[in-house]
VEXKE-804437 format. One record per residue (C-alpha): x, y, z. Coordinates in steps of 0.25 Angstrom, whole numbers, plus 2048, in hexadecimal, padded with zeros to 3 digits. Each point is the difference from the previous one (the first is absolute). Example, Ala and Ser with C-alpha at 12.3 -4.5 7.8 and 13.67 -1.06 7.14 Angstrom:
// residues 2
8317EE81F80680E7FE
***
This chain:
// residues 567
3153B5BD180480E7F97F77FC7F57F37FE80A80580E8088018077F37F17FC7FC7FB80280E80680F7FF7FA8027F27F27FC80480180A80C80480B7F87F67FD7F57F680180C80680C8048008087F47EF7FB7FE7F880B8007F880280E7F38017F68017F17FC7FF7FA80E7F47FA8047F68098067F97F380580D7FD80880380F8057F08018058017F280780E8058077F880E8047F67F78078097F880780880B8067F38088037FA7F280680E7FE80A7FF80E8057F27FF8048027F280680D8058087FC80E80380E8057FD7F980E7FB7F58058057F37FA7F77FC80C7FB80F8037FA8017F27FB7F38037F780880A7F980A7F77FA7F77FD7F580080F7FD80E8017FB8047F17FD7F58007F580580B7F980E7FD8027FE7F17FA7F88067F57F27FA8047F780D80280380D7FF80180980C7F38077FD7F97F37FE8067FB80D7FB80B8097F38007FB7FF7F280680280680E7F48078007F37F97FB7F18008048027F880B80780C8077F380A7FE7F97F580880980180A80080D8037F28018007FD7F480980C80780A7F880D8007F47F780680B7F880A80580E8037F28048047FD7F480880E8008087FF80F8037F27FF8068037F48087F47F97F78097F37FE8028018117F18008027FC7F47F580B7F78067FD80280E7F27FD7FC8047F47F98097FB80B7F580180A7F67F87F680B7F47FB80880080D80D8028028057F17FD80B8027F57FB7F57F87F28037FF80480E7FE8087FC7F47F67F77F87F680C80380880A7F88057F67F57F17FD7FC7FC80F80180C8047F77FD7F57F77F38037FE80280F7FE80B7FC7F67F67F87F87FA80E7FB80C80980280D7FF7FC80A7F880980980E8017F28088057FD7F480980D7FF8078038108017F28018088007F580880F8008057FE80E8097F67F98068077F280280B8088067F980780A7FA7F380580D7FB80180580B8097F38008088027F180380F8028037FD80D8097F57FA8078097F480480B8098037F680780B7FB7F280580F7FD80280180C8087F57FF8088037F180380D8058047FA80B80A7F77F480780B7F880280A80A8067F480680A7FA7F48048007FD80F8007F28087F680080B80A7F880880880D8027F780480A8037F580980880480E80A7F57FF80D8077FB8067F27FC7F37FB7F780180F7FA80E7FF7FD8007F27F97F38067F880880D7FC80B7F57FA7F77F97F97F880B7FA80D8077FA8067F27FB7F17FE7F980280E7FA80D7FF7FB7FB7F27FA7F48087FA80880B7F98087F87FB7F47F77FA7FA80D7FB80C8057FA8037F37F87F08017FC80280F7FB80B7FA7F77F77F77FA7F580A7FE8098087FA8027F77F47F17FE8017FE80E7FE80A8007F47F97F37FB7F280780080480C7F98067F77F57F47F77FF7F780C8008078077F58037F47F87F27FB8007FC80D7FA80A7FE7F47FC7F37FD7F18008037FF80E7F68067F77F57F87F48037F38078008038067F38007F17FA7F17FF8027FB8087F58048067F180080E8068087FD80D80E8007FA8068067F38067F17FC7F17FB8007FD80C7F680B7FE7F87FC7F17FE7F18037FC80480C7F680B7F47FB7F87F57FF7F38077FA8098077F48077F37FE7F37F88017F38077FC7F77F67FE8037FB80E7F580680B8037F880B80A80A8077F78098087FE80680E7F77F48048097F47FC80D8078047F980280E7FD7F180280C7FB7FC8098098097F680280C8057F280580F8017FD7FF80F8087FA7FA80C8097F480180D8077FE7FB80B8097FD7F780B80F7F87FE80780D7FF7FA80580F8057F180580C8027FA80380F8047FB7FC8108097F480180C8077FA80080D80A7F67FE80A7FB7F18027F27FD8037F980680C7F27FF7FC7F97FD80D7F280680280480380E80680C80380D80080880080A80D80B8097F67F58007F67F680580880A80A8068038057F17F28017FB7FC80880C80C8097FD7FA8027F27F280380380580B8098098057F57F27FE7F77F980B80980C8098017FC8037F27F38068027F58017F78047FF7F080580F7FB7FC8077F380D7FE7F97FF7F08037F08007FB8068077F280C7F67FF7F67F58017F78057F780B8037F58057F28047F37FA7FB7FF8087F480D7FE7FC7FD7F08027F28017F88078077F480B7F57FF7F57F58027F68077F580B8047F57FF7F57F97FC7F48087FE7F57F57F37FA8037F880D7FD80280D7F880980A80B80180F80080C7FF7F57F67FC7F57F980E80180C8057F88007F67F58098087F780A80080B8017F180380B7FD80880580E8047FB80180E8067F580A8017FE80F80A80B8007F680A7FB7F77FD80B80B80180A80580E7FC7F38057FF7FC7FC80E8118048057FD80D7FC7F38028098077FE80B80980D7FE7F48087FD7F47FC80A80380780D8047F980C7F68088097F28047FF7FA80D8037FB80180F7F580A80480080880C7F480380A7FC80B7F77FE7F77F580C8067F780B7F87FB80D80180580D8027F880B7F67FF80E7FE7F87FC7F87F58097F38027FE7F47F68007F280380D7FD7FC80D8097FB8097FF7F780A7FD80C7F87F68067FF7F97F380E8017FD8057F880D7F57F57FD8057FE7F28087F47FE80B8067F68097F48017F57F67FC7FC8087F580E7FF7FB8007F28027F47FC7FA8058097F480E7F77FF7F67F47FE7F98067F480D8057FA8057F18027F37FB7F980280A7F480E7FC7FE7FE7F17FF7F48047F580A8087F880B7F88017F97F37FC8047FA80C7F27FA8028007FB7F280C7F98037FA7FA80D7F47FC7F68097F77F88067FB80B7F27FB8037FE7F97F28067F08067F480180A7F77FA7F58047F28017FE8008107F37FA8087F680B8017FF80180F80F8027FF7FF80B7F67F680680780980180D80C8047FA7F980B7F97FC80480D80D7FF80880680A7F47F680B8008007FF8108108018007FF80C7F57F680880780880180C80A8097F87F58057F67F48088017F47F68007F98077F380F7FF7FA8007F18027F37FC7FC80180A7F480D7F87FC7FA7F28027F37FF7FA8058027F280A7F48027F57F78087F68017F68067FB7F48077F58097F27FB8047FC8017F180C7F97FC7FE7F48097F17FF7FD7FB80480E7F680980580780D8027F880280D8077F380680E80A7FF7FA80F8007F97FF80C8097FA80A80C8097FB7F780D8007FC7FD80F8107FC80480480C7FA7FA80780C8087F980A80B80A8028027FE81080F7FF80180580F7FE7FA80E8038048047F27F87F47FB7F28088017FC80D8057F97FA80B80C7F980780780D7FE7F68088068017F580C80E8008018028108007FA80080F80D7FA8047FC7F38088057F67F580E7FD7FB8027FB7F38027F18067F48008077F88037F28097F67FA7FC7F480B7F28048007FE8017F18067F37FE7F67F88067F58097FA8057FC7F38017F28017F28018077FB8087F58057F77F37FB7F48077F38058028008047F38047F37FB7F57F98077F58097FB8037FF7F18017F28007F37FE8087F480A8028058097F58007F57F57F17FD7FE7FD8108008068027F48007F17FB8108027FF8047F17FB7F88037F38088087F67F680C7FD7FB8047F380380E80280D7FD80180A7FF7F28047F27FC80E7FE7FE8067F47F98097FB80A8017F28087FC80180D80B7FA80A7F880480C7FC7F680B7F780280C
***
């Protein structure tokens, strides 16, 4: 017994004497990732504070130097966010979002189900051409205004209904028979008490419905911004990284282009979008998609029409904001659309220098320059002098800038860099090697589930960058068309729906304060399952003939290996 104890003691002493530089960096990075994920899930600390944990844990573990970690907290995304927030600040300052929101509600109607579907289709279409972050950041103020208008209209309708019930007069009270009057008064009093109790219960139910409306509208923007980006090569960074990796590794293949990607992904996008809408409605609101308007909906619509009339004609600052919004959208779309040369081709010497953040900052700067008032002329034809005021001021911008979100996303970038530097990604790749002996559909499913899980705590670009070099050799080793594995993996890398830090669109929507972590986890889990199921359906059916996936292509290298894969 003493011998065993002494051996244990010697081993413990030997471990304690080992220099800290010899500790496994993969395990240290995995530990940091685990700690940060736990803090994000439990919200034991504010999310932005938890995002700062890698800033001191990585240097202490020797994974990354402090300067390297610090550089990960401010990247191109943050410049894009600054430019978009300039636009959002002007939209909110001049109530342009309220005008758009009221007009949209008047066109679509106040039924939350159809309104949510309309927002999802609009945001996903916008996200096809713009970045997911830009689409969510621009549409979210309008969605917030719509939700508030519906809630305000319902509250005014409640107040109107209450006033009618209190002021109602029964004609029978005009009878001379005092006994009959007394009986009717007692019956009316009893009826009013029951009505008040019923209205109180209905008010509690409507408050839950109001919360559900806000949650559904927030989630529909976050998820549709991501889903819409799947449709085009330029719609999301993961698609671009895949295209760049694939064309570099397989230069003889010309099958991946804007058209082929659109054909394979548009059915996936439409199916996921519709099923996500059904899932969110069932989870938070139930189904109320009837065409006939209830009395309450008619009253709410009347209130919204009156609110729209109060705005009056569109003002000069609103027109300028609209023009800059359209200009920013056009510049984003035409920078490098993929199927035609964009304006970035005018600078061939500086290819890749200008990004979406460049456009956002140029337009954002104009909001600080263009005056908020025009010169007005007097009856004598002279211009009146006015104090120069830009469309937005720096203080107004600061009040709208979500610095917490900027730090939050920066923490995700830092974790992604740490995974690469510590070779944690290579360790994960080695663990995937035994997948070659499994059936093909199971290999695809496992790969999709792995990247879908990893991308929840790491950025989408980092996840796809880590796994593409792992899965490409895996497909070649088992003699399977690389597109059979790479296409579904690329699509599933965008399925970051569970956490606010999973992607910037989630973080932007979460910053409005209507959602909790568990709301997003509960809804996002269902969207993840829907997304993976639809991708698996697509890769095994209509995508097969597009690229002839069951045939090993001539452009892929031939590796002498036994194919143990079954279908």
